[in-house]
PDB file of N, CA, C and O in Angstrom:
ATOM      1  N   UNK A   1      97.797   9.177 -33.997  1.00  0.00           N
ATOM      2  CA  UNK A   1      97.006   9.223 -32.787  1.00  0.00           C
ATOM      3  C   UNK A   1      96.557   7.816 -32.430  1.00  0.00           C
ATOM      4  O   UNK A   1      95.972   7.122 -33.261  1.00  0.00           O
ATOM      5  N   UNK A   2      96.819   7.402 -31.237  1.00  0.00           N
ATOM      6  CA  UNK A   2      96.306   6.120 -30.780  1.00  0.00           C
ATOM      7  C   UNK A   2      94.933   6.338 -30.182  1.00  0.00           C
ATOM      8  O   UNK A   2      94.691   7.323 -29.484  1.00  0.00           O
ATOM      9  N   UNK A   3      94.058   5.428 -30.459  1.00  0.00           N
ATOM     10  CA  UNK A   3      92.684   5.557 -30.005  1.00  0.00           C
ATOM     11  C   UNK A   3      92.580   5.278 -28.515  1.00  0.00           C
ATOM     12  O   UNK A   3      93.139   4.300 -28.017  1.00  0.00           O
ATOM     13  N   UNK A   4      91.863   6.141 -27.806  1.00  0.00           N
ATOM     14  CA  UNK A   4      91.627   5.948 -26.382  1.00  0.00           C
ATOM     15  C   UNK A   4      90.182   5.531 -26.142  1.00  0.00           C
ATOM     16  O   UNK A   4      89.693   5.546 -25.013  1.00  0.00           O
ATOM     17  N   UNK A   5      89.520   5.164 -27.214  1.00  0.00           N
ATOM     18  CA  UNK A   5      88.127   4.755 -27.103  1.00  0.00           C
ATOM     19  C   UNK A   5      87.881   3.598 -28.074  1.00  0.00           C
ATOM     20  O   UNK A   5      88.703   3.310 -28.944  1.00  0.00           O
ATOM     21  N   UNK A   6      86.752   2.955 -27.906  1.00  0.00           N
ATOM     22  CA  UNK A   6      86.376   1.887 -28.823  1.00  0.00           C
ATOM     23  C   UNK A   6      86.072   2.516 -30.185  1.00  0.00           C
ATOM     24  O   UNK A   6      85.305   3.476 -30.270  1.00  0.00           O
ATOM     25  N   UNK A   7      86.669   1.978 -31.240  1.00  0.00           N
ATOM     26  CA  UNK A   7      86.494   2.599 -32.555  1.00  0.00           C
ATOM     27  C   UNK A   7      85.055   2.518 -33.066  1.00  0.00           C
ATOM     28  O   UNK A   7      84.334   1.557 -32.799  1.00  0.00           O
ATOM     29  N   UNK A   8      84.667   3.536 -33.795  1.00  0.00           N
ATOM     30  CA  UNK A   8      83.369   3.566 -34.453  1.00  0.00           C
ATOM     31  C   UNK A   8      83.490   2.918 -35.815  1.00  0.00           C
ATOM     32  O   UNK A   8      84.498   2.271 -36.097  1.00  0.00           O
ATOM     33  N   UNK A   9      82.517   3.069 -36.645  1.00  0.00           N
ATOM     34  CA  UNK A   9      81.306   3.849 -36.418  1.00  0.00           C
ATOM     35  C   UNK A   9      80.418   3.196 -35.356  1.00  0.00           C
ATOM     36  O   UNK A   9      80.547   2.014 -35.038  1.00  0.00           O
ATOM     37  N   UNK A  10      79.522   4.010 -34.830  1.00  0.00           N
ATOM     38  CA  UNK A  10      78.625   3.542 -33.792  1.00  0.00           C
ATOM     39  C   UNK A  10      77.203   3.456 -34.328  1.00  0.00           C
ATOM     40  O   UNK A  10      76.791   4.217 -35.202  1.00  0.00           O
ATOM     41  N   UNK A  11      76.490   2.520 -33.781  1.00  0.00           N
ATOM     42  CA  UNK A  11      75.068   2.340 -34.070  1.00  0.00           C
ATOM     43  C   UNK A  11      74.335   2.388 -32.740  1.00  0.00           C
ATOM     44  O   UNK A  11      74.961   2.328 -31.682  1.00  0.00           O
ATOM     45  N   UNK A  12      73.033   2.494 -32.786  1.00  0.00           N
ATOM     46  CA  UNK A  12      72.275   2.382 -31.540  1.00  0.00           C
ATOM     47  C   UNK A  12      71.060   1.505 -31.776  1.00  0.00           C
ATOM     48  O   UNK A  12      70.509   1.433 -32.874  1.00  0.00           O
ATOM     49  N   UNK A  13      70.671   0.844 -30.704  1.00  0.00           N
ATOM     50  CA  UNK A  13      69.481   0.000 -30.735  1.00  0.00           C
ATOM     51  C   UNK A  13      68.622   0.344 -29.530  1.00  0.00           C
ATOM     52  O   UNK A  13      69.122   0.549 -28.424  1.00  0.00           O
ATOM     53  N   UNK A  14      67.334   0.401 -29.768  1.00  0.00           N
ATOM     54  CA  UNK A  14      66.409   0.673 -28.669  1.00  0.00           C
ATOM     55  C   UNK A  14      66.420  -0.516 -27.710  1.00  0.00           C
ATOM     56  O   UNK A  14      66.331  -1.666 -28.141  1.00  0.00           O
ATOM     57  N   UNK A  15      66.525  -0.245 -26.445  1.00  0.00           N
ATOM     58  CA  UNK A  15      66.526  -1.301 -25.425  1.00  0.00           C
ATOM     59  C   UNK A  15      65.122  -1.378 -24.810  1.00  0.00           C
ATOM     60  O   UNK A  15      64.377  -2.322 -25.072  1.00  0.00           O
ATOM     61  N   UNK A  16      64.772  -0.398 -24.006  1.00  0.00           N
ATOM     62  CA  UNK A  16      63.419  -0.297 -23.469  1.00  0.00           C
ATOM     63  C   UNK A  16      63.205   1.119 -22.960  1.00  0.00           C
ATOM     64  O   UNK A  16      64.154   1.818 -22.603  1.00  0.00           O
ATOM     65  N   UNK A  17      61.961   1.523 -22.933  1.00  0.00           N
ATOM     66  CA  UNK A  17      61.652   2.880 -22.491  1.00  0.00           C
ATOM     67  C   UNK A  17      62.425   3.901 -23.306  1.00  0.00           C
ATOM     68  O   UNK A  17      62.341   3.930 -24.534  1.00  0.00           O
ATOM     69  N   UNK A  18      63.175   4.732 -22.610  1.00  0.00           N
ATOM     70  CA  UNK A  18      63.966   5.758 -23.295  1.00  0.00           C
ATOM     71  C   UNK A  18      65.439   5.356 -23.394  1.00  0.00           C
ATOM     72  O   UNK A  18      66.289   6.180 -23.730  1.00  0.00           O
ATOM     73  N   UNK A  19      65.738   4.091 -23.100  1.00  0.00           N
ATOM     74  CA  UNK A  19      67.121   3.610 -23.071  1.00  0.00           C
ATOM     75  C   UNK A  19      67.541   3.040 -24.430  1.00  0.00           C
ATOM     76  O   UNK A  19      66.831   2.234 -25.031  1.00  0.00           O
ATOM     77  N   UNK A  20      68.707   3.480 -24.892  1.00  0.00           N
ATOM     78  CA  UNK A  20      69.277   3.010 -26.150  1.00  0.00           C
ATOM     79  C   UNK A  20      70.688   2.494 -25.878  1.00  0.00           C
ATOM     80  O   UNK A  20      71.445   3.102 -25.120  1.00  0.00           O
ATOM     81  N   UNK A  21      71.027   1.388 -26.493  1.00  0.00           N
ATOM     82  CA  UNK A  21      72.353   0.795 -26.352  1.00  0.00           C
ATOM     83  C   UNK A  21      73.201   1.289 -27.526  1.00  0.00           C
ATOM     84  O   UNK A  21      72.791   1.187 -28.682  1.00  0.00           O
ATOM     85  N   UNK A  22      74.388   1.825 -27.220  1.00  0.00           N
ATOM     86  CA  UNK A  22      75.328   2.283 -28.238  1.00  0.00           C
ATOM     87  C   UNK A  22      76.264   1.122 -28.548  1.00  0.00           C
ATOM     88  O   UNK A  22      76.841   0.523 -27.641  1.00  0.00           O
ATOM     89  N   UNK A  23      76.411   0.812 -29.817  1.00  0.00           N
ATOM     90  CA  UNK A  23      77.196  -0.340 -30.253  1.00  0.00           C
ATOM     91  C   UNK A  23      78.287   0.114 -31.218  1.00  0.00           C
ATOM     92  O   UNK A  23      78.036   0.897 -32.133  1.00  0.00           O
ATOM     93  N   UNK A  24      79.493  -0.387 -30.999  1.00  0.00           N
ATOM     94  CA  UNK A  24      80.576  -0.155 -31.949  1.00  0.00           C
ATOM     95  C   UNK A  24      80.385  -1.128 -33.098  1.00  0.00           C
ATOM     96  O   UNK A  24      80.435  -2.342 -32.903  1.00  0.00           O
ATOM     97  N   UNK A  25      80.167  -0.604 -34.288  1.00  0.00           N
ATOM     98  CA  UNK A  25      79.954  -1.453 -35.452  1.00  0.00           C
ATOM     99  C   UNK A  25      81.228  -2.201 -35.832  1.00  0.00           C
ATOM    100  O   UNK A  25      81.164  -3.295 -36.393  1.00  0.00           O
ATOM    101  N   UNK A  26      82.387  -1.612 -35.528  1.00  0.00           N
ATOM    102  CA  UNK A  26      83.645  -2.242 -35.927  1.00  0.00           C
ATOM    103  C   UNK A  26      84.006  -3.449 -35.066  1.00  0.00           C
ATOM    104  O   UNK A  26      84.642  -4.382 -35.557  1.00  0.00           O
ATOM    105  N   UNK A  27      83.614  -3.450 -33.796  1.00  0.00           N
ATOM    106  CA  UNK A  27      83.926  -4.595 -32.929  1.00  0.00           C
ATOM    107  C   UNK A  27      82.672  -5.337 -32.464  1.00  0.00           C
ATOM    108  O   UNK A  27      82.760  -6.330 -31.742  1.00  0.00           O
ATOM    109  N   UNK A  28      81.512  -4.848 -32.883  1.00  0.00           N
ATOM    110  CA  UNK A  28      80.226  -5.486 -32.568  1.00  0.00           C
ATOM    111  C   UNK A  28      80.047  -5.738 -31.070  1.00  0.00           C
ATOM    112  O   UNK A  28      79.729  -6.846 -30.639  1.00  0.00           O
ATOM    113  N   UNK A  29      80.259  -4.676 -30.292  1.00  0.00           N
ATOM    114  CA  UNK A  29      80.012  -4.790 -28.857  1.00  0.00           C
ATOM    115  C   UNK A  29      79.418  -3.493 -28.337  1.00  0.00           C
ATOM    116  O   UNK A  29      79.640  -2.417 -28.892  1.00  0.00           O
ATOM    117  N   UNK A  30      78.658  -3.622 -27.257  1.00  0.00           N
ATOM    118  CA  UNK A  30      78.054  -2.450 -26.627  1.00  0.00           C
ATOM    119  C   UNK A  30      79.152  -1.617 -25.980  1.00  0.00           C
ATOM    120  O   UNK A  30      80.049  -2.147 -25.324  1.00  0.00           O
ATOM    121  N   UNK A  31      79.067  -0.303 -26.175  1.00  0.00           N
ATOM    122  CA  UNK A  31      80.065   0.593 -25.596  1.00  0.00           C
ATOM    123  C   UNK A  31      79.449   1.641 -24.690  1.00  0.00           C
ATOM    124  O   UNK A  31      80.169   2.401 -24.043  1.00  0.00           O
ATOM    125  N   UNK A  32      78.130   1.691 -24.634  1.00  0.00           N
ATOM    126  CA  UNK A  32      77.503   2.686 -23.783  1.00  0.00           C
ATOM    127  C   UNK A  32      75.996   2.632 -23.849  1.00  0.00           C
ATOM    128  O   UNK A  32      75.401   1.844 -24.584  1.00  0.00           O
ATOM    129  N   UNK A  33      75.403   3.495 -23.057  1.00  0.00           N
ATOM    130  CA  UNK A  33      73.953   3.612 -22.986  1.00  0.00           C
ATOM    131  C   UNK A  33      73.602   5.081 -23.106  1.00  0.00           C
ATOM    132  O   UNK A  33      74.265   5.937 -22.519  1.00  0.00           O
ATOM    133  N   UNK A  34      72.573   5.368 -23.856  1.00  0.00           N
ATOM    134  CA  UNK A  34      72.069   6.739 -23.963  1.00  0.00           C
ATOM    135  C   UNK A  34      70.594   6.723 -23.580  1.00  0.00           C
ATOM    136  O   UNK A  34      69.871   5.776 -23.891  1.00  0.00           O
ATOM    137  N   UNK A  35      70.163   7.769 -22.909  1.00  0.00           N
ATOM    138  CA  UNK A  35      68.763   7.888 -22.542  1.00  0.00           C
ATOM    139  C   UNK A  35      68.135   8.957 -23.412  1.00  0.00           C
ATOM    140  O   UNK A  35      68.491  10.133 -23.329  1.00  0.00           O
ATOM    141  N   UNK A  36      67.202   8.541 -24.244  1.00  0.00           N
ATOM    142  CA  UNK A  36      66.563   9.413 -25.210  1.00  0.00           C
ATOM    143  C   UNK A  36      67.164   9.197 -26.586  1.00  0.00           C
ATOM    144  O   UNK A  36      68.382   9.100 -26.739  1.00  0.00           O
ATOM    145  N   UNK A  37      66.294   9.124 -27.588  1.00  0.00           N
ATOM    146  CA  UNK A  37      66.762   8.869 -28.951  1.00  0.00           C
ATOM    147  C   UNK A  37      67.665   9.984 -29.456  1.00  0.00           C
ATOM    148  O   UNK A  37      68.639   9.718 -30.161  1.00  0.00           O
ATOM    149  N   UNK A  38      67.358  11.226 -29.107  1.00  0.00           N
ATOM    150  CA  UNK A  38      68.192  12.350 -29.560  1.00  0.00           C
ATOM    151  C   UNK A  38      69.622  12.212 -29.052  1.00  0.00           C
ATOM    152  O   UNK A  38      70.567  12.513 -29.781  1.00  0.00           O
ATOM    153  N   UNK A  39      69.791  11.761 -27.814  1.00  0.00           N
ATOM    154  CA  UNK A  39      71.135  11.553 -27.269  1.00  0.00           C
ATOM    155  C   UNK A  39      71.854  10.420 -27.988  1.00  0.00           C
ATOM    156  O   UNK A  39      73.053  10.513 -28.249  1.00  0.00           O
ATOM    157  N   UNK A  40      71.130   9.351 -28.310  1.00  0.00           N
ATOM    158  CA  UNK A  40      71.729   8.229 -29.030  1.00  0.00           C
ATOM    159  C   UNK A  40      72.176   8.658 -30.430  1.00  0.00           C
ATOM    160  O   UNK A  40      73.254   8.278 -30.888  1.00  0.00           O
ATOM    161  N   UNK A  41      71.353   9.440 -31.093  1.00  0.00           N
ATOM    162  CA  UNK A  41      71.707   9.944 -32.424  1.00  0.00           C
ATOM    163  C   UNK A  41      72.947  10.824 -32.344  1.00  0.00           C
ATOM    164  O   UNK A  41      73.858  10.690 -33.162  1.00  0.00           O
ATOM    165  N   UNK A  42      72.986  11.716 -31.371  1.00  0.00           N
ATOM    166  CA  UNK A  42      74.128  12.614 -31.210  1.00  0.00           C
ATOM    167  C   UNK A  42      75.406  11.831 -30.910  1.00  0.00           C
ATOM    168  O   UNK A  42      76.455  12.108 -31.491  1.00  0.00           O
ATOM    169  N   UNK A  43      75.318  10.861 -30.012  1.00  0.00           N
ATOM    170  CA  UNK A  43      76.484  10.046 -29.653  1.00  0.00           C
ATOM    171  C   UNK A  43      77.041   9.334 -30.877  1.00  0.00           C
ATOM    172  O   UNK A  43      78.254   9.320 -31.089  1.00  0.00           O
ATOM    173  N   UNK A  44      76.160   8.742 -31.688  1.00  0.00           N
ATOM    174  CA  UNK A  44      76.634   7.996 -32.848  1.00  0.00           C
ATOM    175  C   UNK A  44      77.195   8.903 -33.938  1.00  0.00           C
ATOM    176  O   UNK A  44      77.993   8.457 -34.762  1.00  0.00           O
ATOM    177  N   UNK A  45      76.789  10.161 -33.951  1.00  0.00           N
ATOM    178  CA  UNK A  45      77.311  11.113 -34.939  1.00  0.00           C
ATOM    179  C   UNK A  45      78.609  11.777 -34.488  1.00  0.00           C
ATOM    180  O   UNK A  45      79.297  12.393 -35.303  1.00  0.00           O
ATOM    181  N   UNK A  46      78.954  11.664 -33.213  1.00  0.00           N
ATOM    182  CA  UNK A  46      80.118  12.368 -32.662  1.00  0.00           C
ATOM    183  C   UNK A  46      81.420  12.114 -33.415  1.00  0.00           C
ATOM    184  O   UNK A  46      82.153  13.073 -33.656  1.00  0.00           O
ATOM    185  N   UNK A  47      81.754  10.881 -33.801  1.00  0.00           N
ATOM    186  CA  UNK A  47      83.011  10.684 -34.535  1.00  0.00           C
ATOM    187  C   UNK A  47      83.062  11.457 -35.849  1.00  0.00           C
ATOM    188  O   UNK A  47      84.103  12.016 -36.195  1.00  0.00           O
ATOM    189  N   UNK A  48      81.957  11.496 -36.582  1.00  0.00           N
ATOM    190  CA  UNK A  48      81.918  12.248 -37.832  1.00  0.00           C
ATOM    191  C   UNK A  48      82.030  13.754 -37.576  1.00  0.00           C
ATOM    192  O   UNK A  48      82.683  14.471 -38.333  1.00  0.00           O
ATOM    193  N   UNK A  49      81.396  14.219 -36.515  1.00  0.00           N
ATOM    194  CA  UNK A  49      81.486  15.631 -36.165  1.00  0.00           C
ATOM    195  C   UNK A  49      82.922  16.022 -35.815  1.00  0.00           C
ATOM    196  O   UNK A  49      83.395  17.090 -36.204  1.00  0.00           O
ATOM    197  N   UNK A  50      83.607  15.154 -35.083  1.00  0.00           N
ATOM    198  CA  UNK A  50      84.997  15.417 -34.717  1.00  0.00           C
ATOM    199  C   UNK A  50      85.883  15.485 -35.949  1.00  0.00           C
ATOM    200  O   UNK A  50      86.708  16.391 -36.064  1.00  0.00           O
ATOM    201  N   UNK A  51      85.729  14.548 -36.867  1.00  0.00           N
ATOM    202  CA  UNK A  51      86.535  14.548 -38.095  1.00  0.00           C
ATOM    203  C   UNK A  51      86.275  15.819 -38.895  1.00  0.00           C
ATOM    204  O   UNK A  51      87.214  16.450 -39.380  1.00  0.00           O
ATOM    205  N   UNK A  52      85.018  16.196 -39.033  1.00  0.00           N
ATOM    206  CA  UNK A  52      84.675  17.393 -39.811  1.00  0.00           C
ATOM    207  C   UNK A  52      85.252  18.656 -39.170  1.00  0.00           C
ATOM    208  O   UNK A  52      85.801  19.508 -39.869  1.00  0.00           O
ATOM    209  N   UNK A  53      85.134  18.780 -37.859  1.00  0.00           N
ATOM    210  CA  UNK A  53      85.667  19.953 -37.167  1.00  0.00           C
ATOM    211  C   UNK A  53      87.185  19.995 -37.267  1.00  0.00           C
ATOM    212  O   UNK A  53      87.766  21.054 -37.504  1.00  0.00           O
ATOM    213  N   UNK A  54      87.827  18.846 -37.087  1.00  0.00           N
ATOM    214  CA  UNK A  54      89.284  18.772 -37.179  1.00  0.00           C
ATOM    215  C   UNK A  54      89.761  19.182 -38.573  1.00  0.00           C
ATOM    216  O   UNK A  54      90.741  19.915 -38.705  1.00  0.00           O
ATOM    217  N   UNK A  55      89.074  18.715 -39.600  1.00  0.00           N
ATOM    218  CA  UNK A  55      89.440  19.094 -40.980  1.00  0.00           C
ATOM    219  C   UNK A  55      89.260  20.590 -41.216  1.00  0.00           C
ATOM    220  O   UNK A  55      90.100  21.227 -41.852  1.00  0.00           O
ATOM    221  N   UNK A  56      88.179  21.144 -40.708  1.00  0.00           N
ATOM    222  CA  UNK A  56      87.934  22.578 -40.883  1.00  0.00           C
ATOM    223  C   UNK A  56      89.044  23.398 -40.227  1.00  0.00           C
ATOM    224  O   UNK A  56      89.543  24.356 -40.817  1.00  0.00           O
ATOM    225  N   UNK A  57      89.426  23.022 -39.011  1.00  0.00           N
ATOM    226  CA  UNK A  57      90.491  23.739 -38.305  1.00  0.00           C
ATOM    227  C   UNK A  57      91.814  23.591 -39.055  1.00  0.00           C
ATOM    228  O   UNK A  57      92.547  24.567 -39.215  1.00  0.00           O
ATOM    229  N   UNK A  58      92.122  22.383 -39.512  1.00  0.00           N
ATOM    230  CA  UNK A  58      93.360  22.166 -40.261  1.00  0.00           C
ATOM    231  C   UNK A  58      93.384  22.976 -41.554  1.00  0.00           C
ATOM    232  O   UNK A  58      94.418  23.538 -41.916  1.00  0.00           O
ATOM    233  N   UNK A  59      92.250  23.038 -42.250  1.00  0.00           N
ATOM    234  CA  UNK A  59      92.183  23.821 -43.489  1.00  0.00           C
ATOM    235  C   UNK A  59      92.438  25.299 -43.220  1.00  0.00           C
ATOM    236  O   UNK A  59      93.182  25.950 -43.952  1.00  0.00           O
ATOM    237  N   UNK A  60      91.825  25.816 -42.180  1.00  0.00           N
ATOM    238  CA  UNK A  60      92.031  27.227 -41.840  1.00  0.00           C
ATOM    239  C   UNK A  60      93.467  27.466 -41.415  1.00  0.00           C
ATOM    240  O   UNK A  60      94.081  28.455 -41.816  1.00  0.00           O
ATOM    241  N   UNK A  61      94.008  26.564 -40.603  1.00  0.00           N
ATOM    242  CA  UNK A  61      95.391  26.714 -40.145  1.00  0.00           C
ATOM    243  C   UNK A  61      96.386  26.661 -41.295  1.00  0.00           C
ATOM    244  O   UNK A  61      97.423  27.322 -41.238  1.00  0.00           O
ATOM    245  N   UNK A  62      96.098  25.903 -42.319  1.00  0.00           N
ATOM    246  CA  UNK A  62      97.061  25.763 -43.418  1.00  0.00           C
ATOM    247  C   UNK A  62      96.909  26.832 -44.488  1.00  0.00           C
ATOM    248  O   UNK A  62      97.799  27.000 -45.321  1.00  0.00           O
ATOM    249  N   UNK A  63      95.811  27.547 -44.479  1.00  0.00           N
ATOM    250  CA  UNK A  63      95.596  28.479 -45.569  1.00  0.00           C
ATOM    251  C   UNK A  63      95.311  29.912 -45.186  1.00  0.00           C
ATOM    252  O   UNK A  63      94.969  30.713 -46.055  1.00  0.00           O
ATOM    253  N   UNK A  64      95.438  30.267 -43.927  1.00  0.00           N
ATOM    254  CA  UNK A  64      95.104  31.620 -43.505  1.00  0.00           C
ATOM    255  C   UNK A  64      96.300  32.275 -42.831  1.00  0.00           C
ATOM    256  O   UNK A  64      97.252  31.615 -42.415  1.00  0.00           O
ATOM    257  N   UNK A  65      96.220  33.541 -42.744  1.00  0.00           N
ATOM    258  CA  UNK A  65      97.292  34.338 -42.144  1.00  0.00           C
ATOM    259  C   UNK A  65      97.366  34.117 -40.637  1.00  0.00           C
ATOM    260  O   UNK A  65      96.567  33.384 -40.055  1.00  0.00           O
ATOM    261  N   UNK A  66      98.332  34.763 -40.035  1.00  0.00           N
ATOM    262  CA  UNK A  66      98.567  34.659 -38.593  1.00  0.00           C
ATOM    263  C   UNK A  66      97.347  35.079 -37.762  1.00  0.00           C
ATOM    264  O   UNK A  66      97.208  34.667 -36.610  1.00  0.00           O
ATOM    265  N   UNK A  67      96.478  35.885 -38.339  1.00  0.00           N
ATOM    266  CA  UNK A  67      95.339  36.415 -37.575  1.00  0.00           C
ATOM    267  C   UNK A  67      94.085  35.544 -37.691  1.00  0.00           C
ATOM    268  O   UNK A  67      92.971  36.044 -37.534  1.00  0.00           O
ATOM    269  N   UNK A  68      94.256  34.257 -37.961  1.00  0.00           N
ATOM    270  CA  UNK A  68      93.096  33.376 -38.147  1.00  0.00           C
ATOM    271  C   UNK A  68      92.176  33.385 -36.931  1.00  0.00           C
ATOM    272  O   UNK A  68      90.955  33.385 -37.087  1.00  0.00           O
ATOM    273  N   UNK A  69      92.741  33.393 -35.717  1.00  0.00           N
ATOM    274  CA  UNK A  69      91.899  33.386 -34.525  1.00  0.00           C
ATOM    275  C   UNK A  69      91.127  34.692 -34.361  1.00  0.00           C
ATOM    276  O   UNK A  69      90.042  34.702 -33.779  1.00  0.00           O
ATOM    277  N   UNK A  70      91.673  35.779 -34.862  1.00  0.00           N
ATOM    278  CA  UNK A  70      90.927  37.048 -34.834  1.00  0.00           C
ATOM    279  C   UNK A  70      89.798  37.017 -35.853  1.00  0.00           C
ATOM    280  O   UNK A  70      88.707  37.522 -35.587  1.00  0.00           O
ATOM    281  N   UNK A  71      90.050  36.432 -37.011  1.00  0.00           N
ATOM    282  CA  UNK A  71      89.033  36.348 -38.058  1.00  0.00           C
ATOM    283  C   UNK A  71      87.961  35.323 -37.711  1.00  0.00           C
ATOM    284  O   UNK A  71      86.786  35.496 -38.033  1.00  0.00           O
ATOM    285  N   UNK A  72      88.387  34.255 -37.049  1.00  0.00           N
ATOM    286  CA  UNK A  72      87.483  33.159 -36.708  1.00  0.00           C
ATOM    287  C   UNK A  72      87.617  32.849 -35.215  1.00  0.00           C
ATOM    288  O   UNK A  72      88.318  31.908 -34.844  1.00  0.00           O
ATOM    289  N   UNK A  73      86.964  33.616 -34.368  1.00  0.00           N
ATOM    290  CA  UNK A  73      87.129  33.442 -32.923  1.00  0.00           C
ATOM    291  C   UNK A  73      86.722  32.056 -32.419  1.00  0.00           C
ATOM    292  O   UNK A  73      87.172  31.635 -31.353  1.00  0.00           O
ATOM    293  N   UNK A  74      85.891  31.355 -33.155  1.00  0.00           N
ATOM    294  CA  UNK A  74      85.467  30.015 -32.752  1.00  0.00           C
ATOM    295  C   UNK A  74      86.606  29.004 -32.822  1.00  0.00           C
ATOM    296  O   UNK A  74      86.480  27.904 -32.285  1.00  0.00           O
ATOM    297  N   UNK A  75      87.717  29.354 -33.475  1.00  0.00           N
ATOM    298  CA  UNK A  75      88.854  28.429 -33.577  1.00  0.00           C
ATOM    299  C   UNK A  75      89.403  28.033 -32.207  1.00  0.00           C
ATOM    300  O   UNK A  75      89.811  26.888 -32.010  1.00  0.00           O
ATOM    301  N   UNK A  76      89.415  28.960 -31.274  1.00  0.00           N
ATOM    302  CA  UNK A  76      89.934  28.663 -29.938  1.00  0.00           C
ATOM    303  C   UNK A  76      89.080  27.571 -29.286  1.00  0.00           C
ATOM    304  O   UNK A  76      89.613  26.602 -28.745  1.00  0.00           O
ATOM    305  N   UNK A  77      87.765  27.729 -29.339  1.00  0.00           N
ATOM    306  CA  UNK A  77      86.863  26.723 -28.774  1.00  0.00           C
ATOM    307  C   UNK A  77      86.956  25.406 -29.540  1.00  0.00           C
ATOM    308  O   UNK A  77      86.918  24.332 -28.941  1.00  0.00           O
ATOM    309  N   UNK A  78      87.077  25.491 -30.868  1.00  0.00           N
ATOM    310  CA  UNK A  78      87.165  24.286 -31.683  1.00  0.00           C
ATOM    311  C   UNK A  78      88.415  23.480 -31.338  1.00  0.00           C
ATOM    312  O   UNK A  78      88.353  22.260 -31.184  1.00  0.00           O
ATOM    313  N   UNK A  79      89.550  24.173 -31.217  1.00  0.00           N
ATOM    314  CA  UNK A  79      90.786  23.468 -30.859  1.00  0.00           C
ATOM    315  C   UNK A  79      90.679  22.808 -29.490  1.00  0.00           C
ATOM    316  O   UNK A  79      91.146  21.684 -29.305  1.00  0.00           O
ATOM    317  N   UNK A  80      90.072  23.493 -28.539  1.00  0.00           N
ATOM    318  CA  UNK A  80      89.908  22.931 -27.195  1.00  0.00           C
ATOM    319  C   UNK A  80      88.979  21.718 -27.231  1.00  0.00           C
ATOM    320  O   UNK A  80      89.238  20.719 -26.559  1.00  0.00           O
ATOM    321  N   UNK A  81      87.909  21.799 -28.003  1.00  0.00           N
ATOM    322  CA  UNK A  81      86.967  20.677 -28.111  1.00  0.00           C
ATOM    323  C   UNK A  81      87.629  19.467 -28.759  1.00  0.00           C
ATOM    324  O   UNK A  81      87.392  18.334 -28.340  1.00  0.00           O
ATOM    325  N   UNK A  82      88.445  19.692 -29.763  1.00  0.00           N
ATOM    326  CA  UNK A  82      89.160  18.604 -30.435  1.00  0.00           C
ATOM    327  C   UNK A  82      90.119  17.929 -29.460  1.00  0.00           C
ATOM    328  O   UNK A  82      90.176  16.701 -29.393  1.00  0.00           O
ATOM    329  N   UNK A  83      90.868  18.726 -28.708  1.00  0.00           N
ATOM    330  CA  UNK A  83      91.784  18.158 -27.719  1.00  0.00           C
ATOM    331  C   UNK A  83      91.035  17.334 -26.677  1.00  0.00           C
ATOM    332  O   UNK A  83      91.466  16.238 -26.319  1.00  0.00           O
ATOM    333  N   UNK A  84      89.919  17.862 -26.195  1.00  0.00           N
ATOM    334  CA  UNK A  84      89.127  17.136 -25.201  1.00  0.00           C
ATOM    335  C   UNK A  84      88.608  15.810 -25.780  1.00  0.00           C
ATOM    336  O   UNK A  84      88.677  14.770 -25.126  1.00  0.00           O
ATOM    337  N   UNK A  85      88.094  15.863 -26.999  1.00  0.00           N
ATOM    338  CA  UNK A  85      87.548  14.656 -27.628  1.00  0.00           C
ATOM    339  C   UNK A  85      88.611  13.601 -27.874  1.00  0.00           C
ATOM    340  O   UNK A  85      88.326  12.404 -27.853  1.00  0.00           O
ATOM    341  N   UNK A  86      89.844  14.051 -28.108  1.00  0.00           N
ATOM    342  CA  UNK A  86      90.940  13.112 -28.353  1.00  0.00           C
ATOM    343  C   UNK A  86      91.643  12.701 -27.058  1.00  0.00           C
ATOM    344  O   UNK A  86      92.554  11.873 -27.083  1.00  0.00           O
ATOM    345  N   UNK A  87      91.227  13.269 -25.938  1.00  0.00           N
ATOM    346  CA  UNK A  87      91.830  12.924 -24.654  1.00  0.00           C
ATOM    347  C   UNK A  87      93.237  13.462 -24.483  1.00  0.00           C
ATOM    348  O   UNK A  87      94.066  12.857 -23.803  1.00  0.00           O
ATOM    349  N   UNK A  88      93.495  14.587 -25.095  1.00  0.00           N
ATOM    350  CA  UNK A  88      94.849  15.186 -25.033  1.00  0.00           C
ATOM    351  C   UNK A  88      94.932  16.234 -23.930  1.00  0.00           C
ATOM    352  O   UNK A  88      95.985  16.839 -23.731  1.00  0.00           O
TER     353      UNK A  88
END
């Protein structure tokens, strides 16, 4: 997969008021702005969340029967979210 975004991990720094600057730790440059600390925390955690969700889906796909989507209905949403996050 080729990256369509600035690589993480990401950090955030308080700018002023409720504004936080999102920084790519790997390239040491600002990549975005979040308003509210909760949004900044969520944004910086997104890459880890994507990896964890992708691994969970891959594990289920490799070890479960054909009826995995019936057993785990959230798989459909998870696959769609992964595709969206990867820009596919």
